[in-house]
Structures are given as structure tokens and as C-alpha cells.
C-alpha positions in Angstrom: -40.7 -21.7 -36.7 -37.6 -19.5 -36.7 -34.2 -21.1 -36.4 -33.4 -19.1 -33.2 -36.7 -20.4 -31.6 -35.8 -24.0 -32.5 -32.3 -23.5 -31.1 -33.7 -22.2 -27.8 -36.1 -25.2 -27.7 -33.1 -27.6 -28.2 -31.3 -25.8 -25.3 -34.4 -26.2 -23.1 -34.6 -29.9 -23.8 -30.9 -30.3 -23.0 -31.5 -28.5 -19.6 -34.5 -30.7 -18.8 -32.6 -33.8 -19.7 -29.8 -32.8 -17.2 -32.5 -32.3 -14.5 -34.2 -35.6 -15.1 -30.9 -37.5 -15.3 -29.8 -36.0 -12.0 -33.1 -36.8 -10.3 -32.8 -40.4 -11.6 -29.4 -40.7 -10.1 -30.5 -39.2 -6.7 -33.6 -41.4 -6.6 -31.6 -44.5 -7.4 -29.2 -43.7 -4.5 -32.2 -43.2 -2.2 -33.8 -46.4 -3.5 -30.6 -48.4 -2.5 -30.8 -46.9 1.0 -34.5 -47.6 1.3 -34.0 -51.2 0.2 -31.4 -51.8 2.9 -33.8 -50.3 5.4 -36.7 -52.4 4.1 -34.7 -55.6 4.6 -34.2 -54.7 8.2 -37.9 -53.6 8.6 -39.7 -56.6 7.0 -39.4 -58.7 10.2 -41.4 -56.1 12.0 -44.2 -56.5 9.5 -44.1 -60.2 8.6 -43.4 -61.3 12.2 -46.4 -59.4 13.5 -48.7 -60.5 10.7 -47.6 -64.1 11.3 -48.4 -63.8 15.0 -51.9 -62.4 14.3 -52.7 -65.0 11.7 -51.8 -67.7 14.1 -53.5 -66.4 17.3 -56.4 -64.4 15.9 -59.4 -65.3 13.6 -61.1 -62.0 12.8 -62.8 -60.9 9.5 -62.5 -57.2 8.7 -66.0 -57.4 7.1 -67.5 -58.3 10.4 -66.8 -54.8 11.6 -68.2 -52.0 9.4 -68.4 -49.3 12.0 -65.7 -46.9 13.4 -63.1 -47.7 10.8 -59.8 -45.8 10.8 -58.0 -45.7 7.5 -54.4 -44.8 6.9 -53.5 -43.4 3.5 -49.7 -43.8 3.3 -48.3 -41.5 0.7 -45.8 -38.6 0.9 -45.3 -34.9 0.1 -43.4 -35.5 -3.1 -44.6 -36.2 -6.7 -42.9 -37.1 -10.0 -43.4 -40.8 -9.4 -46.2 -41.8 -11.7 -49.6 -42.9 -10.3 -48.3 -44.4 -7.1 -50.1 -41.9 -4.9 -53.4 -41.9 -6.8 -53.6 -45.6 -6.5 -53.6 -45.3 -2.7 -56.3 -42.6 -2.8 -58.4 -44.7 -5.3 -58.5 -47.6 -2.8 -59.3 -45.4 0.1 -62.2 -43.8 -1.9 -63.5 -47.3 -2.7 -63.5 -48.2 1.0 -65.2 -45.0 2.0 -67.9 -45.5 -0.7 -68.9 -48.9 0.6 -72.6 -49.1 1.3 -72.0 -50.7 4.7 -69.3 -48.3 5.8 -70.3 -46.0 8.6 -68.4 -43.5 10.7 -65.1 -43.9 8.9 -62.1 -41.6 9.4 -58.9 -41.1 7.3 -55.4 -40.3 8.5 -53.5 -38.8 5.5 -49.8 -39.5 5.7 -48.3 -37.1 3.2 -49.7 -34.1 1.4 -50.6 -36.0 -1.7 -53.3 -38.1 -0.2 -54.7 -35.0 1.7 -54.8 -33.0 -1.5 -56.7 -35.6 -3.5 -59.1 -36.7 -0.8 -59.9 -33.0 0.0 -61.6 -32.8 -3.3 -64.0 -35.6 -2.8 -64.1 -36.7 0.9 -63.1 -33.7 3.0 -65.3 -34.6 5.9 -63.6 -37.9 6.4 -60.1 -36.6 6.9 -59.2 -36.8 10.6 -55.8 -35.2 10.4 -52.8 -35.0 8.0 -49.1 -35.7 8.6 -46.7 -33.7 6.5 -42.9 -33.6 5.9 -43.1 -37.2 4.6 -40.8 -38.4 1.8 -37.7 -36.2 2.2 -36.0 -38.8 4.4 -36.7 -42.5 5.1 -39.4 -43.1 7.7 -38.4 -44.1 11.2 -40.0 -46.1 14.0 -40.3 -42.8 15.9 -42.3 -41.3 13.1 -44.8 -44.2 13.1 -45.0 -44.0 16.9 -45.8 -40.3 16.8 -48.6 -40.8 14.2 -50.1 -43.6 16.3 -50.0 -41.4 19.4 -51.9 -38.7 17.5 -54.6 -41.3 16.9 -54.9 -42.1 20.7 -58.0 -39.9 21.0 -59.9 -41.8 18.3 -62.1 -44.7 19.2 -62.0 -47.2 16.5 -62.8 -50.9 16.1 -60.9 -51.8 13.0 -58.3 -50.1 10.9 -56.7 -50.5 7.5 -53.3 -49.3 6.4 -53.2 -48.7 2.6 -49.7 -48.6 1.2 -47.7 -49.5 -1.9 -45.5 -52.6 -1.8 -42.9 -53.8 -4.2 -43.7 -56.9 -6.2 -40.4 -56.8 -8.2 -37.5 -54.4 -8.7 -39.5 -52.1 -10.9 -43.2 -52.7 -10.1 -45.4 -52.2 -7.1 -49.0 -52.7 -6.1 -51.4 -51.2 -3.6 -51.9 -53.5 -0.6 -53.5 -53.0 2.8 -53.0 -54.3 6.4 -55.8 -54.9 8.8 -55.3 -53.9 12.4 -57.8 -53.9 15.3 -58.3 -52.1 18.6 -56.7 -53.6 21.7 -60.1 -54.4 23.3 -61.3 -56.3 20.2 -58.1 -58.3 20.1 -58.4 -59.2 23.8 -62.1 -59.9 23.8 -62.7 -61.5 20.5 -59.5 -63.0 19.2 -57.8 -66.3 20.3 -55.0 -64.2 21.7 -56.7 -64.4 25.1 -55.8 -68.1 25.1 -52.2 -67.2 26.0 -52.8 -67.7 29.7 -49.2 -67.4 30.6 -49.1 -63.8 29.4 -50.5 -61.0 31.6 -53.2 -58.8 30.1 -51.0 -55.7 30.6 -48.2 -57.3 28.7 -50.6 -58.2 25.9 -51.8 -54.6 25.7 -48.2 -53.4 25.4 -47.4 -55.9 22.7 -50.5 -55.0 20.7 -49.6 -51.3 20.8 -46.0 -52.1 19.8 -47.2 -54.4 17.0 -49.6 -51.8 15.6 -46.8 -49.3 15.4 -44.6 -51.9 13.9 -47.1 -52.6 11.1 -47.5 -48.8 10.4 -43.7 -48.4 10.3 -43.4 -51.4 8.0 -46.1 -50.0 5.6 -44.4 -46.6 5.6 -41.0 -48.1 4.7 -42.5 -50.3 2.0 -44.3 -47.3 0.5 -41.2 -45.1 0.6 -39.2 -47.9 -1.2 -41.9 -48.2 -3.8 -42.0 -44.5 -4.3 -38.3 -44.2 -5.0 -38.5 -47.1 -7.4 -41.4 -45.5 -9.2 -39.5 -42.1 -9.4 -36.5 -43.8 -10.9 -38.7 -45.3 -13.6 -40.5 -42.0 -14.2 -37.3 -40.0 -14.5 -35.8 -42.6 -16.8 -38.9 -42.4 -19.0 -38.9 -38.6 -18.9 -35.2 -38.6 -20.0 -35.9 -40.8 -22.9 -38.9 -38.7 -24.0 -37.0 -35.5 -23.7 -34.1 -37.1 -25.7 -36.6 -38.0 -28.5 -38.0 -34.4 -28.5 -34.5 -33.0 -28.7 -33.6 -35.3 -31.6 -36.8 -34.3 -33.4 -36.1 -30.6 -32.9 -32.4 -31.0 -33.9 -33.5 -32.7 -37.1 -36.0 -29.9 -37.8 -33.3 -27.3 -37.1 -30.8 -29.0 -39.4 -33.3 -29.2 -42.2 -34.4 -25.6 -41.9 -30.7 -24.4 -41.7 -29.8 -26.5 -44.7 -32.8 -25.2 -46.6 -31.7 -21.6 -45.8 -28.1 -22.3 -46.8 -29.3 -23.8 -50.1 -31.5 -20.8 -50.7 -28.7 -18.4 -50.1 -26.3 -20.3 -52.4 -28.9 -20.3 -55.1 -29.4 -16.5 -54.7 -25.6 -16.0 -54.9 -25.2 -18.2 -57.9 -28.2 -16.5 -59.6 -26.7 -13.1 -58.9 -23.3 -14.1 -60.3 -24.9 -15.4 -63.4 -26.9 -12.2 -63.9 -23.8 -10.1 -63.5 -21.7 -12.4 -65.9 -24.4 -12.3 -68.5 -24.5 -8.5 -68.5 -20.8 -8.3 -69.0 
């Protein structure tokens, strides 16, 4: 490889390193904002889950028909395998032998793109423009309203949740239709609460769980992107060092060859004189 080519390669690695370092800094700033939002959002999720665990006793496996699945991803990549993990879990759920009449709501282009290859007929609709900004309760409310025409018995929200500062795992939240909760669950034992108030709370709690899952997933995505960009920066730095070493060796070899030629020419001229 010519020296000029190696030199251009080194310059390209330097430019890539600047990009990955900048993306790492930006993602770290977004991660800090997402973590603050997550601390304020967790009561929406944990409080609702605590309420349902206390007043309901429903097994998701008892309802294998009319499932509505939410694949919570985003439109953006460069964050490792965080999106493919969600899609893998959704595919496993759709491939269950007892699963009938299931539908998938793709939150983000990433889940839509991957599921379009294998399960296009299961996609109910897709929601885009996800990932640029942190999700809001209004976003979750709009998505839930878009599902108002769907008749479902049980639903699952698949999302990524942080297990530590730098690692996350795929988790899911079960939610049920309002009629199932009122007819089957122990929630009907709350005699002092009117049915209309219970219906309103169930709708609010469902949106709260979706909002909680979206914020958890966004935080996990920013964390994964910070790690991915840090790893990319280190890999590019190694490639740059390797190319620089190769460039220096080739340049030194050429300099040595030129010096030998000059010395040999001088000796030839001296011997003739």
C-alpha cells in the first residue's frame, strides 16, 4: 500500500474518531436527562404494577387469543443489539403454538423494519419519530388512542430496562382489557369505587405503563449508545495506531533505501575519481 493511501486512511480514522467521540458526549448528555426523567416516571410504572398485583390475580397464559403486543424501540440505531433483542422476544411470542389472532404495534422504525421481514401480516400499525426526544405521557396517550379500535383481551409491552448503569435486559409488562379486569379480577371487590371511576383509572394506568416502558427503553437506548460509541472510539483508535505504525515503517524503509542509494552513488563517483 502506498504511503499516500495509508496517510489518507489515517486521516479517515481521525475523522471517524471525532464523530464517535462527539456522539458519545451527546448520548451521555441525553442519558443524564433520561435518567432524571426515569426517576420521576418510575412511580407511574411501579405504583400501577403494585396495584394490579394486589387487586388482581390473572395469568397471561390463560388468555391466548386476541393478544396485542407492543414492540418498544425507536427510529435510531448505533446502539448495539438493543432493538434486535426486543424483536426477538416478539417473534418468540408470535411463534407460540397456542398464540392465535395476535397483533403487533411497532413503536419505532427499527421494530417495524425487522418484523416486516418475517411477520408482516401481524403488524397492526407503526409509530415513527421515536427516539429524537424523550417520550412524554402525551405520546403514550396518543399511541393508546390509536389502539382504541382494536379488540384485545390481553396485551404485552416489550421494552428494555436498565439493570445497572451500563447493562440492560428485555422485559415485558402484561396489561389486560378493561372488561377482563372488571369481570375477572378482584378489582371488582372495591365496592366503594364506582365502575366508571374504575374504567377511567384502568385507562390511565394502561397509558402510565406504556409511558413507563417507553422512558425505560429510551434510557436503556442512550446507555447502550454511549457504550457502543465508546467501543467504536477505542476500535478506531487501535486501527489508527496500527496504520500509523505501518506508515512509519514504510516511510523509514523508503528513507533508508534513499540513503543507501545516495551513499552508493557517492562511493561510485569517488571510486572513479
